[in-house]
N, C-alpha and C positions, 0 to 999 in steps of 0.2 A: 520346435517355435519355444519360446520364452515359457517360464509361469507366470501365472497371474499375480503374482506374489513380487515377481522379480521386475514385470511391467509396472506394477503401482509404484515399487522403488525408484525406479530409473524416470518416471515421472515427477515423483515429488522430488527428485536432486535437482534444486535451483543451481545447481554450479556445474551442470553438465554442459558442455562446450558445443552445442548445437542450434542451429536454426530452428525456432519454434514448428514451421509448418514441416519439416522433415521429422522428425519428433512426432509430429500430429499424424500425417502418413503412416509412420509404424504401427501408432497405435490402432487406426483403423484397420491396415494392412491385419495386423494380427485379431481384430474381432471379426473380419469377413473368415478369417482361416478356422477361428473356434467356430464360427457357427457351421460351417464346410464340417467340420469336426463332429459335431452334433448334430448333420443332420438338418439345422434350421435355413428359413432363408433370408438371407445376409441384408434387413430390412433395416435403416437406423434405430427404431426401437428395439429391435433384438438386438444389436449391436451395442446398444447402450446400457439395455437392462446385462448383460455378459459385461461387460466393463465395469458397469457401476459407476455412483457417483463420485466412490474418494477419486476414482482416475479423471474422471471426465472435469471436476473442481479444480485438478491440479494441474491442466492444462493452461499455458500461458498466453490465450487468445488476442488479448491485447496486444504482445509483442509483434505479430504477423504484423505485413502487410497489407494494407484492403485489399491489394487483388488478389493475393495469397489466401486470402478466407473464402473470397467470391472464386476461387478458382476452384478452390479443394475444398475447403470445411464447407460451405454451403453443399455441395453436393453430395457430402457423406452422408446427409443425412441423420445427424448425430445429435442436434441441439435443437432445445424445444423451439417453438415460434419468439416466444417472448423472449431466449436469448441472441436469438436469429434479430430480434428487434434493437433490443439492448445494443448489440455487437455493430448495426447499421446505426445506430444516432452515435454512438462511442467514435465508430469512425467519423463523422463528419462532425462532433465536438458540439452538440445539442442535447448528450445523455445530461440530466438532471441529479442524478443518481450514481451510487457506484453500478460499476459492470457488473460486480459478482465473481469475477477471475484474475489472476495473479498479471498484473500490468507491466512487470519490471522483466527485462532480457534474462535468459540464462545465461552463467557464466561472468555472472558480473562480480568477481571474484575481490577487489577491492570497497564491492560495497558496504559499508559498518555503520554503526547504531552507536550514539552518543547520549546519555542522557546527566541531569546534574545531580539528580534526585538519589538519594539511598534507599528510599523506600516508597512503598504504594500504601494509602491510606485508603481500605479498603469501606470504606460506607459512603452514602450519598453526601457528604458535605460540603462538596463544591455548586454553587448554585449558578446557573446562567439564566439572563434575562435578554432580552432586547437593549441595544445601546449602554451595555454592561459588558465590557472589551478586557479581554484578557491580553498583555501586551509582556514582552521581554525584549532586552538588546541582549546581541550576539556578534562576536568579535573572534575571528581567528589568526593565528601567527604564520598559518601557510594556507597558501588558495585552496580552492577545495570544489567541488560539485554537488549542491544539494539537491537530493531526489525528493525527500518528501519529508512530510513533519507529523507526528503522531499524536493524539491529543486522546485524554484519559476520557472513558465514558462510564455508563455502569450497565448492570447485565440484561442484555438484551433491550436495547433502548434505543429508541431513534431519535438523528439531530440534525439539524438545521445550519449551518457553518461556510465560514468563509476564511482565506487568509489574506491576510496584505503584505508584503517585505519594502522598507524605503531604506534607502542608504543615503544620506547628505538631502534631505526632502524631498529625494526623487525616487519615484514607485518604480519597483522593479518585477514585481508581481503582485498582480489582484486578480485573485480570486471572485469567483460569483459566488452567492450563496447556494448552496449544494444540500442532497439529502445524506444523510450519513449512518449507517446501521453502527452500531457499537458491540463488536464479538473481540475474543479471544487473540489478543496479541502475546508475542513472544520475544523480548529483545532482552536490555542490559539491565532491565529490572524484573526479570522473570516473568512469568505469566500475568498479562491485566487483561481488564476489559478496556477496548479502546476502539479510535477508530484514525484513520490516515489520509491525509491531504496530499496528491502527489503533484509535482511540479514538473509538468512536460512541454520544452523540454527542460532538464536539469538546470539550476540556474548558477551562475560561477559566484563564490563568494571570494571575492579579493582579500588578502592577507591585509592586516592594521586596518578596514575597512568596517565602519560599527553600522550594524543593521538593524532594523526596529521589526520586529514582528509583533501585527494585532491578529487577533484572532476573534469573530465573533461569532459566539457557540449560541446557540437556541434550544432549550431542550429541556429534558428531568436535569435534577441533580446528577453530580457525576462522582468518581475516586478522584485523587489528587496527590500527587506528587509530596513530600516532605524530606526536610535534611538537605536540602539543595546547596551544591557548591558553587562558588563561583569562577573559578576554575579548575577546569577536568582537561586532563592529559587523554588523546584517544589516537592511536596508529600517528603517532609521531607529531600531530596535531594539539595543540593547546587553542582551546575553547574558553572565551571570557563572557560570564552571563553579569549581566546587573541590571536594575529593576527600572521599571517607568512606570507614573502612575501608580495607581492601588492593585488591588485584586493581586494576579498571581504576582510573586518576586521571585526573588532568587532562592530565597528558604522552602518555598510551596506552591501550588498551584497546578497551572497547564501548561503545557509543550512537554509532553512525556518523552520524546526522544525524539531527536535528529538524524534522518537516514544522510550518509552522505558519501562519497569517494575522491579517492586523491587526483585533484585537478591534473 
């Protein structure tokens, strides 16, 4: 049986080419065997204590099929009642806050991050209020799939936010206002506090099409990016940024990073 340290390394590896439900079965099986080894009853709370929160929180539960979750995860009793309720709401698209688990599938070798900023201003200088939106234009020279957009936040802050994307005055994504918790993100900019709005399913951005991103962010003041560049090359894709209205512009403001894969 592998050690706890090796198990944690495997669960933390987002590039594993494995179905999430199979990885979960392996984790649960390891916990059962460890309980037997220690002479403990393999109950849900005991297995969770042995595994530890570090492993539990790195399982990509939203990447499973709803039937897989119901057939396997529920019977394991590894989750808290709140986590079960949140996952049920997530699968039925009625959850109005973040789910608390990584949503992407493993093995996404082509998923990238791109930012136009050279640095982050680590103070609460960017203010948010109702009807004061952040905007940015984005165009690419090669078609991509957009998986998520990251925004700057501040330390342990809570935000209410939504994202709308239009092209040629046609709305192609219109997300509802939801609650988001600002936590540590790691990307091209290094580590910063922020939150992420996922696009499900990912949206195809066509080459040479100009897209307008509008963010409605409500909450405490946040950090922000500076030293923005109008053209950024990443993974053989050229990203063109341009300003719209006020507040966020090419040089500074919101829209920390865009998560994408080659189309």
